[in-house]
N, C-alpha and C positions, 0 to 999 in steps of 0.2 A: 553173096548178096551184100552190097555195101550200103551203109546208112547215109542218108543225106544229112550233112552237118547243119543245114539250115532248118530242118524239121524240128529239132530239139529246141532251137531258139524260138521258132514260131510257137511251139507249145508253151514255152516260158512266158512269152509275150501275151498269149491268150490268158494264161493263168493270172498274170499281173493285171490285165484289164478287168477280168472278172472279180479279182480281189478288190480292185479300186471301186468298182460298181457296188459291191457288197459293203465295203467300208463306208461309202457315201450314204447308202441306204440306212445302215445302222446309225450313222451320225444324225441323219434326219429324224429317225425314230426316237433317238435319245433326246434330241432337241424338242420334239413334240411332247414327250413325256414331261420334260422340265417345264414347258410352257403350260401344260394342263395343271401341273402341281402348283405353279405360281397363280394360275387363275382360281384354283380351289382356295388357296390362301387369301386371295383378294375378295372372294365371295364371303368368306367367314368374317374378314375384317370389315367389309361393307355392312354386313348384317349387324355386327356389334355397333358400328357407327350409327346405323339407322335406329337401332334400339335406343341408344342414348338420345338421339334426336327426338324420338317420340316421347321419351320420358320428360324431356324438357318442355314439350308441347302440352303436357297434361295440365299445366297451370298457366299456359300462355294466353288463352282467350279471355277477353273481358266483355263478353256479350251479355245479353239478359240471362237471368239465372237458369232458365230451362235449357237454352241453347248452350250455355257454358257447361252445364252438367253433361249434356249429350256429347259435346266435343271432348270433354275430359274423359268420358267413358270410351269414346272412339280411340283417342290417343292411347289410353291404357291398353285397350285390346290390341292395337297395332304394336305396341311395345312388347306385349306378351308373344304375339305372332313372330316378331323379329327374333326374340330370344329363343323361342322354340325351334325356329328354322336354323338358327346358328348352332344350337346344341345338337340337332339332328344331323346336320352336315358334318359337324365335328366328330360325332360318333361314327358316321359312315366313312369319313375320310381320315380317321385317326391314323392308321398305319401309313398311307401315302403321304400325309402331311408331315409326319415325323422325319421324312427323308428330304424335305424341301431345302433347297439351297437358294438363299436369297442374296442377290447382288454379287454373285460369283464367289461367295464365301464357301469354304470347304466344309464348314461345320453345319450340321443340320439345325434348322430353326426350331428349337424345342418348344418355345412358348407359343407356337402357331395355333395349337388346337386345345389350349388349356381347358379343363373340364368345368371351369367356373362359370357361373352366371354373371352377366354384366350389369348387375344392379337391379334387376326386376325379378320378382318372384310372384307366383299367382296369388299368394296370400299377402303380398306386399300392401302396405297401407297407402298406396298412391290414391286409391279410390276414396279413402276416408279423409275428408277435409274438415 
């Protein structure tokens, strides 16, 4: 019984095709993971920005006294909400965000999820004028 020399080449070609498909699928999955991690980083940064934005708004309105007090309280509550969301997301995403690669750098962005509060504490004196 003689072997067909072309059958071995066909088998190699099939393996190469399957390897290429698997490699492309793995590359797409890795890219998706990278994009999700970047989006997680952006969410945390947005919440920090929004927190600062609301803190600035606590003294922004110059309406009548009652309305200004209400707007001040609302801005304070919103700043606390943004701070809490940011801290909760940072805690949930702590491990994945430690591995984030930003702008093609090979080093992890270590300051992405810092445990610090961004200037607002529930006992903060923002409400006391």
